[in-house]
N, C-alpha and C positions, 0 to 999 in steps of 0.2 A: 614647314609652317604648321602642318597639322600637329606635329609633336609640340610645338611652342604653344599652340592654342590649348592642347590637352593639359599641359603643365599649368597654364594660367587658370584653367577651370578647376583643376585639383587644388591649386593654391587658393583660389577664391572660396572653394568649399571649406578648406581648412580654416581660412580667415573667418568665414561666417560661423563655423562651429565654435571657434574661440570666442567670438563676439557673443554668441548665444550663451555660452558658459558664463561669461562675465556678467551678462544681463541677469542670469538666473540668480547669481549670488546677491 
């Protein structure tokens, strides 16, 4: 379960990063 949560956090960070890049443009 810890691994699953960690992957979700990493995925969330990646998603937020992509969203921020799109917003900057």
